[in-house]
C-alpha positions as CSV (number, residue, x, y, z in Angstrom):
1,M,0.0,0.0,0.0
2,N,1.5,3.3,-1.0
3,S,1.7,6.3,1.4
4,I,-0.9,8.4,-0.4
5,L,-3.5,5.5,-0.2
6,R,-2.5,4.8,3.4
7,S,-3.1,8.5,4.3
8,R,-6.5,8.6,2.5
9,L,-7.6,5.4,4.3
10,L,-6.5,6.9,7.7
11,F,-8.4,10.1,6.9
12,I,-11.6,8.3,6.0
13,T,-11.3,6.1,9.2
14,L,-10.9,9.2,11.4
15,L,-13.8,10.9,9.7
16,V,-16.1,7.9,10.2
17,F,-14.9,7.6,13.8
18,C,-15.5,11.3,14.6
19,T,-18.9,11.2,12.9
20,S,-19.9,8.2,14.9
21,I,-18.9,10.0,18.1
22,V,-21.1,12.9,17.3
23,V,-24.0,10.7,16.3
24,A,-23.6,8.6,19.5
25,A,-23.7,11.8,21.5
26,Q,-27.1,12.8,20.1
27,N,-29.1,10.2,22.0
28,D,-28.2,7.5,24.6
29,M,-31.1,5.1,24.3
30,S,-30.2,3.2,27.4
31,H,-31.9,5.9,29.5
32,F,-35.5,7.2,29.9
33,I,-35.6,11.0,29.6
34,T,-36.4,12.4,33.0
35,R,-36.9,15.8,34.6
36,S,-34.8,17.7,37.2
37,G,-36.5,20.9,38.0
38,D,-36.9,22.8,34.7
39,K,-34.3,20.6,32.9
40,L,-34.7,17.4,30.9
41,M,-32.1,14.8,31.7
42,E,-30.6,11.9,29.9
43,G,-29.0,10.0,32.7
44,D,-26.8,12.6,34.4
45,K,-26.6,14.9,31.4
46,Q,-28.9,17.7,30.5
47,Y,-31.0,17.0,27.4
48,R,-31.7,19.8,24.9
49,F,-32.8,19.7,21.3
50,I,-33.8,21.5,18.1
51,S,-35.8,19.4,15.7
52,F,-39.0,19.0,13.7
53,N,-42.7,18.1,13.9
54,I,-43.4,15.2,11.6
55,P,-47.2,14.9,11.6
56,N,-47.2,12.0,9.1
57,L,-44.8,9.8,11.0
58,H,-47.5,7.2,12.0
59,L,-50.3,8.0,9.6
60,V,-49.9,9.7,6.2
61,E,-52.6,12.2,5.2
62,D,-50.9,13.2,2.0
63,N,-51.1,10.2,-0.4
64,M,-52.0,12.6,-3.2
65,A,-51.4,10.3,-6.2
66,F,-53.8,11.4,-9.0
67,D,-55.8,8.2,-9.0
68,A,-55.9,7.9,-5.2
69,T,-59.5,8.1,-3.9
70,N,-58.3,8.1,-0.3
71,E,-55.4,10.4,0.7
72,W,-54.8,8.4,3.9
73,R,-52.5,5.4,4.3
74,F,-50.0,4.0,6.8
75,P,-46.3,4.7,6.3
76,D,-44.1,1.7,5.7
77,E,-40.7,0.9,7.2
78,F,-38.8,2.7,4.4
79,E,-40.8,5.9,5.0
80,I,-40.5,5.8,8.8
81,T,-36.8,5.0,8.6
82,D,-36.3,7.8,6.1
83,A,-38.1,10.3,8.4
84,L,-36.2,9.5,11.5
85,T,-32.8,9.2,9.8
86,T,-33.4,12.6,8.3
87,I,-33.9,14.0,11.9
88,K,-30.7,12.3,12.9
89,Q,-28.6,13.6,10.0
90,M,-29.9,17.1,10.8
91,G,-28.8,16.9,14.4
92,G,-32.3,16.5,15.9
93,R,-32.9,14.1,18.7
94,V,-36.7,14.2,18.8
95,A,-39.7,13.9,16.5
96,R,-43.2,15.1,17.5
97,M,-45.9,13.3,15.6
98,Y,-49.5,14.1,15.3
99,V,-52.4,12.7,17.4
100,I,-54.1,9.4,18.1
101,S,-57.0,9.7,15.7
102,I,-60.7,8.8,16.3
103,C,-63.4,8.1,13.8
104,K,-66.6,10.1,13.5
105,K,-69.7,8.3,15.0
106,S,-71.9,9.1,11.9
107,G,-69.2,8.5,9.3
108,P,-68.2,8.2,6.5
109,N,-64.7,7.7,7.9
110,A,-62.1,8.0,5.2
111,I,-59.4,8.2,7.9
112,P,-58.2,4.7,9.0
113,C,-58.6,5.9,12.6
114,H,-56.7,4.6,15.6
115,V,-59.9,4.6,17.7
116,K,-62.8,3.1,15.7
117,K,-65.1,4.2,18.6
118,P,-64.4,4.6,22.3
119,G,-63.0,1.3,23.6
120,E,-62.5,-0.2,20.1
121,F,-59.1,0.1,18.4
122,N,-57.7,-0.3,15.0
123,E,-54.9,-2.9,15.1
124,E,-53.5,-1.9,11.7
125,A,-53.1,1.7,12.9
126,F,-51.4,0.7,16.1
127,R,-49.0,-1.6,14.2
128,A,-47.9,1.5,12.3
129,L,-47.1,3.2,15.6
130,D,-45.4,0.0,16.8
131,K,-43.1,0.3,13.7
132,V,-42.4,3.9,14.5
133,L,-41.2,3.0,18.0
134,E,-39.2,0.0,16.7
135,V,-37.4,2.2,14.1
136,A,-36.9,5.0,16.6
137,N,-35.1,2.7,18.9
138,R,-32.9,1.5,16.1
139,V,-32.1,4.9,14.7
140,G,-31.8,6.6,18.1
141,I,-34.5,9.2,17.9
142,R,-37.1,9.9,20.6
143,V,-40.8,10.4,19.9
144,I,-43.5,12.6,21.4
145,V,-47.1,11.3,21.3
146,P,-50.0,13.7,21.6
147,L,-53.1,11.8,22.7
148,V,-56.0,13.8,21.4
149,D,-56.6,16.7,19.0
150,N,-58.4,20.0,19.4
151,W,-59.1,20.2,15.7
152,K,-61.2,18.4,13.2
153,W,-58.5,17.0,10.9
154,W,-57.9,13.6,12.5
155,G,-60.9,13.5,14.9
156,G,-60.6,14.7,18.5
157,A,-62.6,16.2,21.3
158,E,-65.6,16.8,19.1
159,Q,-65.8,13.1,18.0
160,Y,-65.5,11.7,21.5
161,A,-68.4,14.0,22.6
162,E,-70.4,13.0,19.5
163,Y,-70.6,9.4,20.7
164,H,-72.7,10.6,23.6
165,G,-74.7,13.1,21.6
166,K,-73.0,16.0,23.4
167,K,-71.1,19.2,22.5
168,T,-67.4,19.5,22.1
169,D,-67.0,21.5,25.3
170,D,-68.5,18.6,27.2
171,F,-65.3,16.6,26.5
172,W,-63.6,18.4,29.3
173,N,-66.0,17.8,32.1
174,D,-68.5,15.1,31.3
175,P,-67.7,11.9,33.3
176,E,-68.8,9.5,30.6
177,I,-66.7,11.2,27.9
178,I,-63.7,11.4,30.1
179,A,-64.1,7.7,30.9
180,D,-64.1,7.0,27.2
181,F,-60.9,9.0,26.7
182,K,-59.3,7.2,29.6
183,K,-59.9,3.9,27.8
184,T,-57.8,5.2,24.9
185,V,-55.1,6.4,27.2
186,S,-55.0,3.0,29.0
187,F,-54.9,1.1,25.7
188,V,-52.1,3.2,24.3
189,V,-49.9,3.3,27.4
190,N,-50.3,-0.4,28.1
191,R,-49.9,-1.6,24.5
192,R,-47.3,-4.2,23.8
193,N,-45.3,-3.5,20.6
194,T,-45.9,-6.3,18.1
195,Y,-42.4,-5.9,16.7
196,T,-40.3,-5.5,19.8
197,G,-42.4,-7.1,22.5
198,T,-41.9,-4.0,24.7
199,L,-44.8,-2.3,26.5
200,Y,-45.2,1.3,25.4
201,K,-44.8,2.4,29.0
202,D,-41.4,0.7,29.1
203,D,-40.1,2.0,25.8
204,K,-37.2,4.4,26.1
205,A,-37.8,5.8,22.6
206,L,-40.9,7.6,24.0
207,L,-39.9,11.0,25.3
208,A,-43.3,12.1,26.7
209,W,-47.0,11.6,26.5
210,E,-48.7,14.9,25.5
211,T,-52.2,15.3,26.9
212,G,-53.4,16.7,23.5
213,N,-52.6,18.9,20.6
214,E,-53.4,22.6,20.9
215,I,-56.3,21.9,23.3
216,F,-58.4,24.6,25.1
217,N,-59.4,23.0,28.4
218,P,-60.1,23.7,32.1
219,Y,-57.2,22.6,34.3
220,S,-59.4,20.1,36.0
221,W,-59.3,17.9,32.9
222,T,-55.5,18.1,32.6
223,K,-55.2,17.3,36.3
224,E,-57.3,14.2,36.0
225,I,-55.8,12.9,32.8
226,A,-52.2,13.5,33.9
227,A,-52.9,11.6,37.2
228,H,-54.4,8.8,35.2
229,I,-51.3,8.5,32.9
230,K,-48.9,8.6,35.8
231,S,-50.9,5.9,37.6
232,L,-50.2,3.6,34.6
233,D,-46.7,4.8,33.6
234,S,-44.1,6.0,36.0
235,N,-41.3,6.0,33.4
236,H,-42.4,8.7,31.0
237,L,-42.9,12.5,31.3
238,I,-46.3,14.2,30.9
239,W,-46.5,17.1,28.6
240,D,-49.4,19.6,29.1
241,G,-51.1,20.0,25.7
242,L,-52.8,23.3,26.4
243,Y,-52.5,25.7,23.5
244,I,-50.2,28.3,25.0
245,G,-49.6,30.9,22.4
246,R,-53.3,31.8,22.1
247,K,-53.7,31.3,25.8
248,E,-51.5,32.0,28.8
249,V,-49.8,29.4,31.0
250,Q,-52.2,27.9,33.5
251,P,-50.7,28.4,37.0
252,E,-52.1,25.1,38.2
253,A,-49.8,23.3,35.7
254,L,-46.8,24.7,37.4
255,D,-47.9,23.3,40.7
256,D,-49.1,19.9,39.5
257,P,-46.6,17.2,40.4
258,N,-47.8,15.0,37.5
259,I,-47.0,17.6,34.9
260,D,-43.4,17.7,33.7
261,I,-43.4,19.8,30.5
262,V,-45.2,23.0,29.4
263,S,-45.0,24.1,25.8
264,S,-46.0,27.0,23.5
265,H,-46.9,27.2,19.8
266,H,-45.9,30.3,17.7
267,Y,-47.1,31.4,14.3
268,P,-47.4,34.9,12.7
269,G,-50.4,36.9,13.9
270,Q,-51.6,34.5,16.5
271,N,-50.3,36.3,19.6
272,T,-50.5,39.9,20.8
273,A,-50.4,42.2,17.8
274,G,-46.9,43.5,17.1
275,V,-45.2,41.2,19.7
276,P,-42.5,39.1,18.1
277,M,-42.3,35.4,18.8
278,I,-39.1,35.8,20.7
279,D,-40.7,38.2,23.2
280,D,-43.5,35.7,23.8
281,I,-41.0,32.9,24.3
282,K,-39.0,34.9,26.8
283,R,-42.2,35.8,28.7
284,F,-43.4,32.2,28.8
285,H,-40.0,31.0,29.8
286,K,-39.9,33.5,32.7
287,Q,-43.3,32.3,33.9
288,I,-42.3,28.6,33.7
289,A,-38.5,28.6,34.6
290,G,-37.5,26.8,37.7
291,K,-40.8,25.0,37.9
292,K,-41.3,22.9,34.8
293,V,-39.5,22.1,31.6
294,Y,-40.3,24.6,28.8
295,I,-40.3,23.6,25.1
296,V,-41.3,25.5,22.0
297,G,-43.5,22.7,20.7
298,E,-44.3,24.3,17.3
299,F,-43.3,27.4,15.4
300,G,-43.1,28.3,11.8
301,F,-44.3,30.2,8.7
302,I,-41.5,32.8,9.2
303,P,-38.4,33.6,7.1
304,P,-34.9,32.3,7.9
305,A,-33.7,35.4,9.8
306,D,-36.7,35.1,12.2
307,I,-36.1,31.4,12.6
308,Q,-32.5,32.1,13.6
309,S,-33.8,34.6,16.1
310,V,-36.2,32.1,17.7
311,L,-33.5,29.4,17.9
312,D,-30.9,31.8,19.3
313,T,-33.4,32.9,21.9
314,V,-34.1,29.3,22.8
315,I,-30.4,28.5,23.2
316,A,-29.4,31.6,25.0
317,N,-32.3,31.4,27.5
318,G,-31.8,27.8,28.5
319,V,-35.1,26.6,26.9
320,S,-35.0,22.8,26.7
321,G,-36.1,22.5,23.0
322,A,-37.8,23.8,20.0
323,M,-39.5,22.1,17.0
324,I,-40.4,23.8,13.7
325,W,-43.5,22.9,11.6
326,S,-43.0,20.7,9.6
327,L,-40.9,18.0,7.9
328,R,-42.2,15.5,5.3
329,F,-40.3,12.4,4.2
330,H,-39.7,10.5,1.1
331,N,-42.6,8.7,-0.5
332,R,-42.2,4.9,-1.0
333,D,-43.6,5.4,-4.6
334,G,-40.9,8.0,-5.4
335,G,-40.3,11.6,-4.6
336,F,-41.6,13.2,-1.3
337,Y,-44.9,13.7,0.4
338,W,-46.3,17.2,0.2
339,H,-48.7,19.3,2.3
340,S,-49.0,23.0,1.3
341,E,-50.2,24.7,4.4
342,P,-53.7,26.3,4.2
343,A,-53.0,28.2,7.5
344,S,-50.2,30.1,5.7
345,A,-52.4,30.8,2.7
346,S,-50.4,27.9,1.0
347,L,-47.3,30.1,1.0
348,Y,-45.4,27.6,3.1
349,N,-44.9,23.9,2.2
350,P,-43.3,21.3,4.4
351,Y,-39.5,21.1,4.5
352,H,-37.7,18.4,2.5
353,Y,-34.1,17.7,3.5
354,P,-31.5,18.9,2.4
355,G,-33.5,21.7,0.7
356,F,-34.2,22.1,-3.0
357,P,-34.7,24.8,-5.7
358,S,-38.4,23.9,-5.7
359,G,-38.6,25.1,-2.1
360,E,-37.0,28.5,-2.5
361,G,-40.4,30.2,-2.3
362,W,-40.4,29.4,1.4
363,N,-36.6,29.6,1.8
364,E,-36.2,25.8,2.3
365,T,-32.4,25.4,1.9
366,A,-31.5,28.4,4.1
367,T,-34.0,27.3,6.8
368,L,-32.6,23.7,6.9
369,K,-29.0,25.0,7.1
370,I,-30.0,27.1,10.1
371,M,-31.9,24.2,11.7
372,R,-29.0,21.8,11.4
373,A,-26.4,24.2,12.7
374,K,-28.5,25.1,15.7
375,A,-29.5,21.5,16.4
376,F,-25.8,20.7,17.0
377,E,-25.1,24.0,18.8
378,I,-27.8,23.4,21.4
379,Q,-26.0,20.1,22.3
380,G,-22.6,21.8,22.5
381,L,-21.4,19.8,19.5
382,K,-19.5,20.9,16.4
383,E,-21.7,20.6,13.3
384,P,-20.3,17.6,11.4
385,S,-19.9,17.4,7.6
386,I,-22.8,16.1,5.7
387,E,-22.7,12.5,4.7
388,V,-22.5,10.9,1.2
389,P,-26.0,9.6,0.6
390,A,-26.8,5.9,0.7
391,P,-27.8,4.4,-2.7
392,P,-31.5,4.9,-3.7
393,R,-33.8,2.0,-4.5
394,L,-34.9,1.9,-8.1
395,L,-38.6,0.9,-8.4
396,P,-40.0,-1.5,-11.1
397,I,-40.1,0.2,-14.6
398,S,-43.1,-0.3,-16.8
399,S,-41.9,2.0,-19.6
400,S,-39.1,4.5,-20.4
401,A,-41.5,7.3,-19.3
402,Q,-42.2,5.7,-15.9
403,I,-38.9,5.7,-14.0
404,S,-38.9,6.4,-10.2
405,W,-36.9,5.5,-7.1
406,Q,-37.1,5.6,-3.4
407,G,-34.9,8.5,-2.4
408,S,-31.9,8.7,-0.2
409,V,-31.7,10.8,3.0
410,G,-29.7,13.9,2.3
411,A,-29.5,13.5,-1.5
412,S,-30.0,16.8,-3.4
413,S,-30.1,15.1,-6.9
414,Y,-29.8,11.8,-8.8
415,D,-28.1,10.6,-11.9
416,V,-30.0,8.0,-13.9
417,E,-27.8,5.6,-15.8
418,R,-28.7,3.3,-18.7
419,S,-27.0,0.3,-20.3
420,T,-27.8,-2.3,-23.0
421,E,-26.2,-4.9,-20.7
422,R,-26.9,-5.7,-17.0
423,D,-23.2,-5.3,-16.2
424,G,-22.7,-2.1,-18.2
425,A,-21.1,-0.1,-19.8
426,W,-23.3,2.6,-18.2
427,K,-24.3,6.0,-19.7
428,V,-25.8,8.9,-17.7
429,V,-29.1,9.7,-19.4
430,G,-30.6,11.8,-16.6
431,K,-28.1,14.2,-14.9
432,Q,-28.9,15.8,-11.5
433,V,-32.5,14.9,-11.5
434,D,-34.4,16.7,-8.7
435,D,-37.0,14.4,-7.0
436,T,-39.0,17.4,-5.8
437,W,-39.7,19.0,-9.2
438,V,-42.7,16.9,-9.9
439,R,-45.1,15.6,-7.2
440,Y,-46.7,12.1,-7.1
441,R,-45.4,11.5,-10.6
442,P,-42.8,9.3,-12.3
443,L,-39.5,11.2,-11.6
444,F,-37.8,10.7,-15.0
445,T,-38.6,10.0,-18.6
446,D,-35.8,8.6,-20.8
447,N,-36.4,10.7,-24.0
448,E,-33.2,9.2,-25.6
449,A,-34.4,5.6,-25.4
450,S,-34.7,4.1,-28.9
451,A,-37.8,2.1,-29.8
452,G,-37.1,-1.5,-30.5
453,K,-34.3,-1.8,-27.9
454,S,-34.1,-3.1,-24.4
455,Y,-32.3,-1.3,-21.6
456,Y,-31.2,-1.7,-18.0
457,Y,-31.3,1.2,-15.5
458,R,-29.8,2.2,-12.2
459,V,-29.6,5.4,-10.2
460,R,-27.0,7.2,-8.0
461,A,-27.8,9.7,-5.3
462,K,-25.7,12.9,-5.0
463,N,-25.0,15.8,-2.7
464,L,-22.1,18.1,-1.9
465,A,-20.3,15.3,0.0
466,G,-20.2,13.0,-3.0
467,T,-22.1,10.4,-5.0
468,S,-23.5,7.1,-3.8
469,V,-22.7,3.7,-5.0
470,P,-25.3,2.6,-7.7
471,S,-28.8,1.5,-6.8
472,N,-30.2,-1.9,-7.7
473,V,-30.4,-2.6,-11.5
474,V,-33.8,-2.9,-13.1
475,G,-34.4,-4.4,-16.5
476,P,-34.5,-5.4,-19.2
477,V,-37.0,-2.7,-20.1
478,R,-38.3,-3.1,-23.7
479,V,-38.9,0.2,-25.4
480,T,-41.8,0.1,-27.8
481,D,-42.6,3.8,-28.3
482,Q,-41.4,7.3,-27.8
483,Y,-43.0,9.6,-25.2
484,L,-43.8,13.3,-24.9
485,V,-44.6,14.2,-21.3
486,D,-45.8,17.7,-20.4
487,E,-46.0,18.6,-16.7
488,M,-47.3,22.1,-17.5
489,I,-44.2,23.9,-16.2
490,D,-44.2,26.1,-19.2
491,F,-45.7,26.3,-22.8
492,S,-42.5,24.9,-24.5
493,Q,-44.0,21.5,-25.4
494,I,-47.3,22.9,-26.8
495,A,-47.3,23.4,-30.6
496,S,-50.0,26.0,-30.5
497,R,-52.7,27.4,-28.2
498,E,-55.8,29.6,-28.2
499,G,-57.7,31.5,-25.5
500,K,-56.8,33.0,-22.2
501,L,-54.8,30.0,-20.9
502,S,-52.6,30.5,-17.8
503,L,-50.0,28.6,-16.0
504,E,-51.0,28.2,-12.3
505,T,-48.6,27.5,-9.4
506,A,-50.5,28.8,-6.3
507,N,-52.7,27.0,-3.8
508,A,-51.6,23.5,-4.8
509,R,-53.4,21.6,-2.0
510,P,-56.9,21.2,-3.6
511,Y,-55.2,20.4,-6.9
512,R,-53.6,17.1,-5.7
513,E,-50.6,19.1,-4.6
514,D,-49.7,19.8,-8.2
515,P,-47.7,23.1,-8.4
516,H,-47.7,23.2,-12.2
517,R,-51.1,23.4,-13.9
518,L,-52.6,24.8,-17.1
519,K,-55.9,26.7,-16.4
520,G,-58.5,27.3,-19.1
521,S,-62.2,27.9,-19.7
522,K,-64.8,27.2,-22.3
523,G,-63.4,27.5,-25.9
524,D,-59.7,27.5,-24.9
525,S,-57.6,24.8,-26.6
526,I,-54.0,23.5,-27.0
527,I,-52.4,21.4,-29.7
528,Y,-49.5,19.0,-29.4
529,R,-47.5,17.6,-32.3
530,T,-45.5,14.4,-32.3
531,S,-42.8,13.4,-34.8
532,D,-44.3,10.0,-35.5
533,P,-48.0,8.7,-35.5
534,L,-49.7,9.0,-32.2
535,H,-50.8,5.8,-30.4
536,V,-52.1,6.8,-27.0
537,A,-52.8,10.1,-25.2
538,T,-53.4,10.4,-21.5
539,V,-54.6,13.7,-20.0
540,L,-54.9,14.3,-16.3
541,T,-57.3,17.1,-15.4
542,L,-58.9,18.8,-12.4
543,M,-62.4,20.2,-12.5
544,E,-63.4,23.6,-11.2
545,G,-66.9,23.7,-9.9
546,E,-69.4,22.1,-12.4
547,E,-67.8,19.2,-14.3
548,K,-67.6,19.9,-18.1
549,E,-66.0,17.2,-20.2
550,F,-63.0,18.0,-22.4
551,E,-63.2,17.4,-26.1
552,F,-60.4,15.7,-28.1
553,Y,-59.5,15.8,-31.8
554,V,-56.7,14.3,-33.9
555,S,-55.2,15.2,-37.2
556,S,-52.4,14.1,-39.6
557,D,-51.8,17.6,-41.1
558,G,-52.7,20.0,-38.4
559,K,-55.6,21.5,-40.4
560,T,-58.4,18.9,-40.6
561,F,-59.3,17.5,-37.2
562,A,-61.5,14.5,-36.4
563,K,-63.2,14.2,-33.0
564,V,-62.2,11.1,-30.9
565,N,-64.0,9.8,-27.8
566,P,-61.8,9.1,-24.7
567,T,-62.1,6.6,-21.9
568,I,-62.9,8.6,-18.8
569,S,-62.0,7.8,-15.2
570,R,-63.0,9.9,-12.2
571,F,-61.3,9.7,-8.8
572,L,-63.6,11.3,-6.2
573,S,-62.0,11.8,-2.8
574,E,-63.7,9.7,0.0
575,G,-62.9,12.3,2.7
576,N,-62.1,15.7,1.0
577,L,-61.1,17.7,4.1
578,Y,-59.4,20.3,2.0
579,G,-61.9,20.9,-0.8
580,Y,-60.1,18.8,-3.4
581,K,-61.0,19.4,-7.1
582,L,-62.3,16.3,-8.9
583,P,-59.5,14.5,-10.7
584,V,-60.6,13.2,-14.2
585,K,-58.3,11.1,-16.4
586,Y,-59.0,11.0,-20.2
587,E,-57.3,8.3,-22.2
588,L,-57.3,8.1,-26.0
589,A,-56.1,4.5,-26.8
590,D,-55.3,2.8,-30.1
591,I,-55.5,5.9,-32.1
592,K,-55.8,4.8,-35.8
593,G,-54.1,6.2,-38.9
594,K,-51.1,8.5,-39.0
595,S,-52.3,11.3,-36.7
596,T,-49.4,13.4,-35.4
597,F,-51.6,16.2,-33.9
598,V,-53.9,16.1,-30.9
599,K,-56.1,19.0,-29.9
600,I,-57.5,19.3,-26.4
601,V,-60.5,21.7,-26.0
602,F,-61.9,23.1,-22.7
603,T,-65.7,23.1,-22.5
604,G,-65.8,24.7,-19.0
605,D,-63.5,25.9,-16.2
606,A,-60.8,23.3,-15.5
607,Q,-57.1,22.8,-15.1
608,I,-54.8,20.3,-16.9
609,S,-52.3,18.6,-14.7
610,R,-50.3,16.4,-17.0
611,V,-50.3,15.2,-20.7
612,E,-48.5,12.1,-21.8
613,L,-48.4,11.2,-25.5
614,K,-47.2,7.8,-26.7
615,F,-46.1,7.7,-30.3
616,G,-43.9,5.8,-32.8
617,K,-43.6,4.3,-36.3
C-alpha cells in the first residue's frame, strides 16, 4: 500500500470515527428521559434539542397520487426510517408526531382511525405506531405522542363527545366522555409492541405523553388525565397539551406534580399584535422557569432570519427544546410527500431535507441549514460534515416514461444511468434529477431511449459530499414507443394554443398538490404535435366547480381534425377535508391512422395537470 493511499484510508477512518462519536452523543437510548426541576435529563446529562414536527410519522394524510381516492395510508418501514434518519442527520434528537385519531360516529370515515369508537381500536393503525417505535429505537430518535386533537383534521374532542350526543366542550368535564378517553389512554400506554415485545410504558424511545394537541381546556381535565397517565406509567414524562400561544400558562400546571413539560406554539399573527415570537418565548420562559421544563412545541411560517432569532433565543435562555413545523419524508412510490399549508395561505410547504430549488419560495435550503447548525449547537457539539447519501432503490419500470426510485436521505439530486447490458457499460441519461420537481409522478422520462431496444437502468444519489454507489439494477425494459410528457411547467411543449390560458402554481393543496397546472375555460384549446404517429394520449385534469368534459381531436396535417372519444376515469375523494378538485383522467387509446396532432379543448373551467403522449412508427 503506497503512502498516499494509506493517508487517505486513515483520513476516512478518522472521519467515520469522529462522525460516529457525534451521532452517539445525540441520544443515549439506554436511558429514559427524566426531569430535574426545569431541565430534561438523559442519565446525568442535560438533554436539549432543536428538531421537527413530523405529523405524518405514523399516519400519512398526503397520499395525493392522482388516482388515489383516499389520501390516507399508513407509512411503511422505508418511510419511517427515512423520516427518523433525516432527523438524525440534521442533528435532531426528537420527532413530535400528530395525534391518536378517532373516527366520527356518523361516518363516513375515510381516515383509518386509531380509535374506531371509544374502547374499540384499529390494530393496523397501532401496528404502524409499533413500527415507528421499533425504528426510533434502532435509529436513536425519541418520539413525542399527543393523545387527542383539538381540531377536526384527524378527529378529536368533538368526536369523543359525538358518541354521547353532546357538544365539544363537554369533552372536558362530562364523566362518561372522560371515561371513554381514559380507555384510549390506558390502551395506548399499556400496549405491547408487536415488533419488539416492549410495552409502550417501558419503551425508552418515547420521550413524553402529550395530553393533547393545541387543546383549550379547564385545568381540572388536565389534572385528572395527567394523574391517570402517571398511575399507569411512572417511566415517562407528561406534557401539558394546552394551546399556549393563544392562551396563557395555567398556574395550576406549574404546581401539579404530574406535569413535567409545558410548551407553547408560535405562528405569525396569532399572539399579541406587534409582539415578536421571541418576546412571547421569553415571557413564557420567565413564567415557567425553575418549575417545569419549557419547550417551544411548534413554530413556523416565518423567514430564515426570524427562525434564527427564535432558535438563538431558545439556546441563550436555556429553553429545553424547539421544533419547527414541519418535515415531510420520502414517499415509497418515489419523490416526497407534500402538504401545502392552508394556514399560511399555502405560502409555506413542508420542508424536505436537504433543501431544493423547488422550495425557495419558502426559503427551504436556508432554513434547513440554520436548523441543522442550531441542532448541534444546542447540544454543545460541532456541526459535522454532511454524509455521502446511501444508494437509492430503483422501483420497477413499466416504460421509459415511468422511471422512479425511493430517495436517499440527504440527497440533493440523482443521476439516472442506462445500459444495454446488465453489467454495463453505463451511460448517464438523466443528470442531476431533482426528485421534488414533480409531485406524485414518475420522476424521470428517458427521452433518448430508442424504440425496439431493451435497456437496464440504475440510479446514483448525489449531494455536496459526493455520489452514492449505484442502486439496484432494473431491466431489461423493452422500449416500444417514444413519449412526450408535459408537466405544465411552461408552454414549451405545446405546438399552439388559443384562448386565455394561464400557468398556475399557487394553492396546490386542492389540486392534488400539483404546483404546475394549465388553467383554461370554455373554448380554450391546446395542440400537441409528435414526430411520428400518435398511439395513446393520457390527459390528467382537475375540474373547477361544475364538471364539463374536455373534447379531443386528432389530425395528420394540423388542419383537418377528427373528434375522438376518450375513456374517462374519475377519482372522487372519500374524505375531502381540503376541498379537493375532482381528478378526471382521459385516455385516447389505439388511435388509428397517422395522426401526429392532438387537440385538447376546454368546455368549461378546469385545469390540466399532465399530458402524456405515446407515439412511434
